[in-house]
C-alpha positions in Angstrom: 5.0 203.2 22.9 7.4 201.2 20.9 9.6 202.8 18.4 8.2 200.9 15.4 4.6 201.7 16.4 5.5 205.4 16.7 7.2 205.4 13.3 4.1 204.0 11.7 2.3 207.3 12.4 1.0 209.0 15.6 -1.7 211.6 15.9 -2.3 214.0 18.8 -6.0 214.2 19.5 -8.1 216.1 22.0 -11.6 215.3 23.2 -14.2 217.0 25.3 -16.7 215.1 27.4 -18.9 215.6 30.4 -17.5 212.3 31.7 -13.9 212.0 30.4 -12.9 209.2 32.8 -15.7 207.0 31.3 -14.5 207.8 27.8 -11.0 206.8 28.7 -12.3 203.5 30.3 -14.3 202.8 27.1 -11.3 203.5 24.9 -9.1 201.3 27.0 -11.6 198.4 26.9 -11.6 198.8 23.1 -7.9 198.1 23.2 -6.9 201.4 21.6 -3.4 202.2 22.9 -3.0 205.7 24.3 0.2 207.6 25.2 1.0 211.0 26.6 -2.5 211.4 28.1 -2.8 214.9 29.5 -5.8 216.5 31.2 -6.1 220.0 29.8 -9.3 221.2 31.6 -11.9 219.5 33.7 -13.7 218.2 30.6 -10.9 218.0 28.0 -8.0 215.5 27.5 -5.2 215.4 25.0 -3.5 212.2 24.0 -1.5 210.5 21.3 -2.8 207.5 19.3 -1.7 205.5 16.4 -3.0 206.8 13.1 -4.7 203.5 12.3 -6.8 203.8 15.4 -8.2 207.3 14.6 -11.4 206.1 12.9 -12.3 203.6 15.7 -11.7 206.3 18.4 -13.7 208.8 16.4 -16.7 206.3 16.2 -16.5 205.6 19.9 -16.4 209.2 20.9 -19.2 210.3 18.5 -21.5 207.4 19.5 -21.3 208.7 23.1 -22.0 212.3 22.0 -18.4 213.6 22.7 -16.3 216.0 20.6 -13.0 215.0 19.0 -10.5 217.5 17.7 
């Protein structure tokens, strides 16, 4: 992630899904940049996103019935 993007505000988020790989594919297709993606458990991932993308990511996850923290 570029310095200027990170200085504009980053959030660390975590999501839980029965199909986390599908969620990551959907988020990538929506052109939401992800960084520091870490698999915490079999169903949970943690990642960093730009603050401005939080609302879009939240909508995508909730529309698929996933949980965002």
